[in-house]
C-alpha positions as CSV (number, residue, x, y, z in Angstrom):
1,M,156.7,53.5,-240.0
2,C,157.5,54.2,-236.4
3,N,156.3,51.7,-233.8
4,A,156.0,54.3,-231.1
5,D,152.9,54.4,-228.8
6,F,150.2,56.8,-230.0
7,S,150.7,58.9,-226.8
8,E,154.0,60.0,-228.2
9,E,152.4,61.2,-231.4
10,K,151.1,64.7,-231.9
11,I,148.4,65.8,-234.3
12,I,149.7,68.6,-236.6
13,N,148.5,70.3,-239.8
14,G,148.3,67.5,-242.3
15,G,149.1,64.5,-240.2
16,L,151.0,63.0,-237.3
17,Y,154.3,64.0,-235.7
18,N,156.3,61.7,-233.4
19,E,157.9,63.7,-230.7
20,Q,160.2,61.0,-229.4
21,H,161.7,60.3,-232.8
22,N,161.4,63.9,-234.1
23,E,159.8,62.8,-237.3
24,I,156.6,63.2,-239.3
25,I,154.9,59.8,-239.4
26,F,152.3,60.8,-241.9
27,D,151.6,64.0,-243.9
28,S,148.2,64.0,-245.7
29,S,149.3,67.1,-247.7
30,K,152.0,65.1,-249.5
31,P,151.2,63.6,-252.9
32,P,149.9,60.0,-252.4
33,P,151.9,57.0,-253.6
34,F,149.1,55.8,-255.8
35,R,147.2,57.2,-258.8
36,I,143.5,57.6,-259.4
37,A,143.6,54.9,-262.0
38,E,144.8,52.4,-259.4
39,I,141.8,53.4,-257.1
40,R,139.4,53.0,-260.1
41,A,140.9,49.5,-260.8
42,A,140.4,48.4,-257.2
43,I,136.6,49.1,-257.3
44,P,134.5,46.0,-258.2
45,K,132.9,46.2,-261.7
46,D,129.4,46.0,-260.4
47,C,129.8,49.2,-258.5
48,W,129.8,51.1,-261.8
49,I,126.4,49.8,-262.8
50,R,123.6,52.4,-262.8
51,N,120.3,50.5,-262.5
52,P,117.4,52.9,-263.2
53,W,114.8,50.5,-261.7
54,R,116.8,50.2,-258.5
55,S,117.2,54.0,-258.4
56,L,113.5,54.5,-259.0
57,S,112.7,52.1,-256.2
58,Y,114.5,54.5,-253.8
59,V,112.4,57.4,-255.2
60,L,109.3,55.3,-254.6
61,R,110.4,54.5,-251.0
62,D,111.0,58.2,-250.2
63,V,107.8,59.4,-251.8
64,V,105.8,56.7,-249.9
65,V,107.4,57.8,-246.6
66,V,106.8,61.5,-247.3
67,S,103.1,60.8,-248.1
68,A,102.6,58.6,-245.1
69,L,104.1,61.3,-242.8
70,M,101.7,63.9,-244.2
71,A,98.8,61.5,-243.7
72,A,99.9,60.9,-240.1
73,A,100.1,64.7,-239.5
74,V,96.5,65.1,-240.7
75,F,95.3,62.2,-238.6
76,F,97.1,63.1,-235.3
77,N,97.3,66.9,-235.6
78,T,98.5,67.4,-232.0
79,C,101.0,69.8,-230.5
80,F,103.0,66.7,-229.4
81,F,103.1,65.2,-232.9
82,W,104.0,68.2,-235.0
83,P,107.6,68.6,-233.8
84,L,108.1,64.8,-234.5
85,Y,106.6,65.3,-237.9
86,W,108.9,68.3,-238.7
87,V,112.1,66.4,-237.9
88,A,111.0,63.2,-239.7
89,Q,109.7,65.0,-242.8
90,G,112.7,67.3,-243.0
91,T,114.9,64.3,-242.8
92,M,113.0,62.8,-245.7
93,F,113.3,66.0,-247.7
94,W,117.0,65.6,-247.3
95,A,116.8,62.0,-248.5
96,I,114.9,63.3,-251.6
97,F,117.6,65.8,-252.2
98,V,120.3,63.1,-252.2
99,I,118.4,61.1,-254.9
100,G,118.1,64.3,-257.0
101,H,121.8,64.9,-256.4
102,D,122.4,61.4,-257.9
103,C,120.4,62.6,-260.9
104,G,122.6,65.6,-261.2
105,H,125.7,63.4,-261.3
106,G,124.3,61.0,-263.8
107,S,124.6,58.2,-261.3
108,F,120.8,57.7,-261.1
109,S,120.8,56.1,-264.5
110,D,122.7,56.2,-267.8
111,K,119.7,57.9,-269.5
112,P,120.2,61.8,-269.3
113,K,116.5,62.5,-270.0
114,L,115.4,60.3,-267.1
115,N,118.0,61.9,-264.8
116,S,116.7,65.4,-265.8
117,V,113.0,64.6,-265.4
118,V,113.4,62.9,-262.0
119,G,115.9,65.5,-260.8
120,H,113.6,68.4,-261.7
121,I,110.7,66.8,-260.0
122,L,112.6,65.9,-256.8
123,H,114.6,69.1,-256.5
124,S,111.8,71.5,-257.4
125,F,109.7,69.9,-254.7
126,I,112.2,71.0,-252.1
127,L,112.9,74.4,-253.8
128,V,116.3,73.5,-255.4
129,P,116.9,74.8,-258.9
130,Y,118.0,71.5,-260.5
131,H,120.3,72.6,-263.3
132,G,121.5,75.7,-261.5
133,W,122.7,73.7,-258.5
134,R,123.8,70.7,-260.7
135,I,126.2,72.9,-262.6
136,S,127.7,74.6,-259.6
137,H,128.0,71.3,-257.8
138,R,129.9,69.9,-260.8
139,K,132.3,72.8,-260.4
140,H,132.7,71.8,-256.7
141,H,133.6,68.2,-257.6
142,N,135.9,69.3,-260.4
143,N,137.8,71.7,-258.1
144,H,137.4,70.1,-254.6
145,G,140.1,71.1,-252.2
146,H,141.2,74.2,-254.2
147,V,141.1,77.5,-252.2
148,E,139.9,79.7,-255.0
149,N,138.2,77.4,-257.5
150,D,136.1,75.1,-255.2
151,E,132.5,76.0,-254.8
152,S,131.0,74.4,-251.7
153,W,132.0,75.6,-248.2
154,V,135.1,77.1,-249.8
155,P,137.5,78.6,-247.2
156,L,137.7,82.4,-246.8
157,T,141.1,83.9,-247.3
158,E,142.4,86.0,-244.5
159,M,142.0,89.2,-246.7
160,I,138.3,88.4,-247.4
161,Y,137.7,87.3,-243.8
162,K,139.0,90.6,-242.4
163,K,136.8,92.6,-244.8
164,L,133.7,91.1,-243.2
165,S,132.0,93.0,-240.5
166,A,132.3,91.6,-237.0
167,R,128.6,90.7,-237.0
168,T,128.9,88.8,-240.2
169,R,131.8,86.8,-238.9
170,R,129.9,85.9,-235.8
171,F,126.9,84.8,-237.8
172,R,129.0,82.7,-240.1
173,F,130.7,80.7,-237.3
174,T,128.0,80.6,-234.7
175,V,125.6,77.6,-234.7
176,P,122.8,77.5,-235.8
177,F,123.2,80.3,-238.3
178,P,125.7,78.4,-240.6
179,L,123.1,75.6,-240.8
180,L,120.6,78.0,-242.4
181,A,123.0,79.1,-245.2
182,Y,121.9,77.1,-248.1
183,P,119.0,79.3,-249.4
184,V,121.3,82.3,-249.1
185,Y,124.0,80.5,-251.0
186,L,121.6,79.7,-253.9
187,F,120.8,83.4,-254.3
188,Y,124.1,85.0,-253.5
189,R,126.9,82.3,-253.3
190,T,129.6,83.0,-250.7
191,P,131.8,86.0,-249.8
192,G,134.2,86.6,-252.6
193,K,132.1,84.8,-255.2
194,A,129.3,86.6,-257.2
195,G,126.4,85.0,-259.0
196,S,123.0,83.4,-258.5
197,H,121.8,79.8,-259.2
198,F,118.6,81.3,-260.6
199,N,120.1,83.8,-263.0
200,P,120.9,82.3,-266.4
201,S,123.3,85.2,-267.0
202,S,125.3,84.5,-263.8
203,N,129.0,84.0,-264.2
204,L,128.4,80.6,-262.7
205,F,127.2,79.4,-266.1
206,A,128.5,79.1,-269.6
207,P,126.3,80.5,-272.4
208,S,125.4,76.9,-273.4
209,D,123.9,76.4,-269.9
210,R,121.4,79.3,-270.0
211,K,118.4,77.5,-271.4
212,L,118.9,74.7,-268.8
213,V,119.0,77.3,-266.0
214,I,115.9,79.0,-267.3
215,T,114.1,75.6,-267.2
216,S,115.1,74.9,-263.7
217,T,114.3,78.4,-262.4
218,S,110.9,78.1,-264.1
219,C,110.2,74.8,-262.3
220,W,111.4,76.3,-259.0
221,T,109.0,79.3,-259.6
222,L,106.1,77.0,-260.3
223,M,106.7,75.3,-256.9
224,V,106.8,78.6,-255.1
225,L,103.5,79.6,-256.8
226,L,102.0,76.3,-255.8
227,L,102.9,76.8,-252.2
228,A,101.5,80.4,-252.4
229,Y,98.2,79.0,-253.8
230,L,98.0,76.3,-251.1
231,S,98.6,79.0,-248.5
232,F,95.7,80.9,-249.9
233,V,93.4,77.8,-249.9
234,F,94.5,76.2,-246.6
235,G,96.0,79.1,-244.8
236,P,99.7,80.0,-244.4
237,I,99.9,78.5,-240.9
238,Q,99.0,75.1,-242.3
239,I,101.5,75.2,-245.1
240,L,104.1,76.4,-242.6
241,K,103.3,73.3,-240.5
242,F,103.2,70.8,-243.3
243,Y,106.0,72.2,-245.5
244,G,107.8,75.2,-244.1
245,M,109.1,73.6,-240.9
246,P,110.3,70.4,-242.7
247,Y,112.0,72.5,-245.3
248,L,113.9,74.3,-242.5
249,I,115.0,70.9,-241.1
250,F,116.1,69.8,-244.6
251,V,118.2,72.9,-245.0
252,M,119.9,72.2,-241.6
253,W,120.6,68.6,-242.6
254,L,122.1,69.8,-245.9
255,D,124.4,72.3,-244.4
256,F,125.3,70.0,-241.5
257,V,126.3,67.1,-243.7
258,T,128.0,69.0,-246.5
259,Y,130.1,71.0,-244.0
260,L,131.2,67.9,-242.1
261,N,132.1,66.1,-245.3
262,H,134.8,68.7,-245.8
263,H,135.7,70.1,-242.3
264,G,136.3,69.2,-238.7
265,H,138.7,66.3,-238.9
266,K,140.9,66.0,-235.8
267,Q,144.0,66.6,-237.9
268,K,143.5,69.7,-240.1
269,L,143.3,68.8,-243.7
270,P,145.1,70.8,-246.5
271,W,143.6,73.1,-249.1
272,Y,145.6,73.6,-252.3
273,R,146.5,76.2,-254.9
274,G,148.5,76.3,-258.1
275,K,150.7,73.4,-259.0
276,E,150.1,71.6,-255.7
277,W,146.4,71.0,-256.5
278,S,145.3,67.9,-258.3
279,Y,141.9,66.2,-258.7
280,L,143.2,63.2,-256.6
281,R,144.8,65.3,-253.8
282,G,141.7,67.5,-253.6
283,G,139.4,64.5,-253.4
284,L,141.4,62.9,-250.6
285,T,140.7,65.9,-248.4
286,T,137.1,64.9,-248.1
287,V,135.9,63.1,-245.0
288,D,133.6,60.1,-244.5
289,R,131.1,60.3,-241.6
290,D,128.9,57.8,-239.8
291,Y,125.4,59.1,-239.3
292,G,124.1,56.1,-237.4
293,L,120.5,55.2,-238.2
294,F,120.4,58.0,-240.8
295,N,123.0,56.3,-243.1
296,K,120.5,54.3,-245.1
297,I,117.7,56.9,-244.8
298,H,120.1,59.4,-246.4
299,H,121.3,57.0,-249.0
300,D,124.9,56.7,-247.6
301,I,125.9,60.2,-248.6
302,G,128.2,60.2,-245.6
303,T,130.4,57.7,-247.5
304,H,131.9,60.7,-249.2
305,V,135.5,60.2,-250.3
306,I,134.7,57.7,-253.1
307,H,131.7,59.7,-254.0
308,H,133.9,62.7,-254.6
309,L,136.5,60.9,-256.6
310,F,133.9,59.0,-258.7
311,P,130.6,60.8,-258.5
312,Q,129.2,58.5,-261.3
313,I,129.0,55.6,-258.8
314,P,125.4,55.2,-257.5
315,H,124.8,55.8,-253.8
316,Y,123.9,52.1,-253.3
317,H,127.4,51.0,-254.3
318,L,129.4,53.6,-252.3
319,V,130.0,51.4,-249.2
320,E,131.1,48.4,-251.3
321,A,133.4,50.6,-253.3
322,T,134.9,52.3,-250.2
323,N,135.6,49.0,-248.5
324,A,137.4,47.8,-251.7
325,V,139.8,50.7,-251.9
326,K,140.6,51.2,-248.2
327,P,143.7,49.0,-248.3
328,L,145.1,51.0,-251.2
329,L,144.3,54.4,-249.6
330,G,145.9,53.5,-246.3
331,K,146.2,56.6,-244.0
332,Y,144.8,58.8,-246.8
333,Y,141.5,57.3,-245.8
334,R,140.3,58.5,-242.5
335,E,138.0,55.9,-240.9
336,P,134.9,57.7,-239.5
337,K,134.2,57.6,-235.8
338,K,131.5,54.9,-235.2
339,S,128.2,56.5,-234.4
340,G,125.5,55.4,-232.0
341,L,121.9,55.3,-233.1
342,I,121.9,59.2,-233.2
343,P,125.1,60.9,-234.5
344,S,125.2,63.3,-231.6
345,H,129.1,63.1,-231.6
346,L,129.1,65.1,-234.8
347,L,127.5,68.1,-233.2
348,K,130.6,68.5,-231.0
349,T,132.7,68.1,-234.1
350,L,130.7,70.9,-235.8
351,L,131.0,73.2,-232.9
352,E,134.8,72.7,-232.5
353,S,135.3,73.3,-236.2
354,M,133.3,76.5,-236.1
355,R,135.5,77.7,-233.3
356,Q,138.7,76.8,-235.0
357,D,138.4,76.9,-238.8
358,H,138.0,80.5,-239.8
359,Y,140.2,81.4,-242.7
360,V,143.3,80.4,-244.7
361,S,146.4,82.3,-245.7
362,N,146.2,84.7,-248.7
363,T,149.3,83.0,-250.2
364,G,150.8,79.6,-250.3
365,D,150.1,76.5,-252.4
366,I,149.3,74.3,-249.4
367,V,147.4,76.0,-246.6
368,F,145.4,75.0,-243.5
369,Y,142.6,76.6,-241.6
370,Q,143.7,79.2,-239.1
371,T,141.8,80.5,-236.0
372,D,140.8,84.1,-235.2
373,P,141.4,84.1,-231.4
374,T,139.4,87.3,-231.1
375,L,136.2,86.1,-232.9
376,F,134.4,84.9,-229.8
377,N,136.1,87.2,-227.3
378,D,135.5,90.6,-228.9
379,S,132.6,92.3,-227.1
380,S,132.1,94.6,-230.1
381,S,131.1,91.6,-232.2
382,K,128.3,90.3,-230.0
383,L,125.0,89.6,-231.6
384,Y,122.0,91.4,-230.3
């Protein structure tokens, strides 16, 4: 390890390069000097315990807060209060999603039926098809960091990117449009990938998954019908105020957090293909984030590296497990920038990534995001 001052170090793809000594100090794309079994062994045994009562207590907490916010909206019902309600309730919808996400991973409890029942209730309430999303999310975890096989925020290859219209490219990389992508993803996935999370015959699913997908799509449909009925009874404006706007905030939280857990680090992180990919190397390309006061509200989902490597660990043990393995991971763990009360610094990170991380090479077993220098300069691609 070089003792040079950081001012002599230059950030490059994959790590740090020391200009004075003409050497790479650290390259995150190289295979790590430890195995996943060593990481597992470093995690305290209590971190693996899935306590259904503790998990249910978090469900109760979130449901109570959601109910209290609805009651407050009825009581105050002022133009000043409604925007506050939308942000707060949308944030709680995102918290509910994270608990349902634990159910999907089996980290909510060691009882599959309990996981399924709670997961369906929570996810259907926020219009997420539980099994459809659970199965595709499992594919994301099993293939994290793989250019072609990953599922969530997978990078576009240069060939696919250049086939997109100029308008589509601008939408994809201009905030706030990427923060509204999740419902579209559920129906159509991403460019280069076909299928729907609602269709049991989609190529997302194996034949053995089809009954599960039908169940989840039916629950989702019942929630849509309930919202339609409530709109008829109370009026669509009321349902938009109580549910529609918070749902929009929830979607923005989901896209914001999931994107930043895989993009936007100051040193570009690798994506893999072929023999260079492994479960461990892919998992180490994920990024922890500090969301300030939202960390506990969102059940520490920003503690993402350990979650990706070991998704069976409950959310309430992620911080403890992460602290235990940091010495072993060394530079392969990227300490998140400390946030103030509100994680406003992450908005800058998002905007910078959207301006820089556009596509990866069509070939190569280790690739990094590249930038289209014409994307925001080409007058023909302006949005009207």
